N, C-alpha and C positions, 0 to 999 in steps of 0.2 A: 500058637498054631504052627504047626510043622508044615514046611513045603512038600507037595507031592512029588515035585521033581528034584531029586537029589542033585546037588551040583558039587563038582570036585573043587579042590582048593584052587584059588585063582579065578573062579568064575568061568572057566572054559568047559564046553561039553565034551570036547575030544582034543588030546594033545595034537592031532594032525590037522586040525580045521585051519590054523593059522598058515601052515605050509601049504595046504590045498588052496587057499583063497590067493596067496601070494603066486602060486604056480599058474592059477587060472588067469590072474590078472597079467602076468607077463606073457602068456601065450596070445591073449587078446591083443595086448599092445604090440607084440611083436608081428603078429599076423597082419595087423591094420598097416603098420609101418612098410611091411614088405609088399603088400598090395598097392599102396599109395606109391612107393618108390618105382616098382615095376610100371604102373601106368604113366607116370611122369617121364621115365626113360623111353617108353615106347612112343610117346607123343613127341618128345624132343628129338630123337634121332630121325624121324621121317620129315621134319619140317626144317631141320637146319643142316646146312652143308658148309664145311669149314673150308676156307680158301686162306693159306698162309700167304703172309706178306713178305717183302724184303726185310722188314723189322723183325719178324718172327725169325727169319734166316739168320739175322745177325745174332739174336737171343740164342738160337740152336748152336751157332758157330761159336760163340763165346763160352757157352757151357760145355762143349764137347771137343772143340779144336784148339781153342786159344791157348791152352797149355803149351802146346809145341809150335803153333804157328804164329803165336802173338795176337794180342787184342785187335790190332790193327793191320794184320796180315804181315807184319815185318819179319817174321821168323824169329826162332830162338836157338839155342845151342841144341835143342832136341828136334827141331823141325825147320825145314826151308820156309823162306819167304813166299807168300803166295801173290806177289806183285806180277801181274801180266799172265797169270796162268788161265784166267777166265772161267766161265761156268762149265764149260764142256770138260775140262779137266776135273773139277770138283765134282761134277755128276758122275764121271767115269770111276773116279777113285771111291766115292762114298757108296754108289749104287752096287759096285761089284764087291763091297765089302772090305776093300783093301785099307780104307780109313773108317773111323780112327784106329791107329796101330794099337796093338796090345803090347807090343815091345819093339825096341830098336833093331833093325836088321837091314842088310843090304837091298833086300827086295821086300816089298809089302805083300804078305801072302794074301790070297783070297780067303774070305771067311764068311759067316752069314751076315746079311745086310742088318744094320741096327736101326735104320730109319725109314720111314715110308717115303715113297717116291715124291709126295707132296713136300714132305720136310727137306729132302734132298734138293728139289727144285728151289726152294725157299733159300736154302743156304748158298746154293750155286748162284742164284739172283743176286744176293747180297755181295758175295765175292766179285761178281761182274760189275756191280754198281761202284764198288770201291777200288778195284784194281782190274781194270778191263783186259780182256784177252780173248782168246778164240771162243766163239759162241755157236749156238746151234745152227746148224745149216738151214738155209732158206727152204721153203717148201719146194720150190722149183728143182732145187738140187736132189730132193729125195723123191720126186715124183716117178722116177722110172724113165722118164722121157729123154735122158741125156743122149749125147752123140760121142760115141767113144773116139771117132776120128779126130775130135776137137780136144781130147783129153791132153795131149802134149802142150798145147797153147795154154790151158788153165795151169799146168804144173809150172810152166815158165813164168807165168804172170804171178804165182804165189812164191815161187823160189827165188826170183831175182831180188826181192827186197831183203830176203833173208841172208843170201850169200854175199851181198855188198858188191857184186860185179855182174857183168852180163852172162846169161845163160840162153843159147838159142838152139832150140831143137836137140839134136844129139850132140852138137859141139860146145864145149865149155870154153869161155874165154879166159 
């Protein structure tokens, strides 16, 4: 008895059937994965806030700054020591794009910033914890309620230890 449906060699009905089935399978799998990934990302970003720690700052520093400034802030032939520079200097240099340097030169040129403010503050906090120096001003200094007439007294108070001798008002000793 002969079959009423003649089959081609190999038992397939069409040479494109296998390719069509694979394509449909890939589309369904890819679409499902994309939908699941988008749903997870939407739920994660709304509930999670990231706060970087001093330890994160250390890791960022070691990955991006230690080549020139040393793993322990000691400096190298390519960059100065950061002992005593404090978080204020690090924040300024990194937030203005001056650091990390692209190449050595007499002045660090300003360029686009490479880190988020949170990353910059984490690196600055680590430098401050390892080699303290100037820190962010207290809120009462920045509140706009200062008294200019007492400014000279504050300058004298801050300059006296740096200069190693007495400074009073307009007269230098």
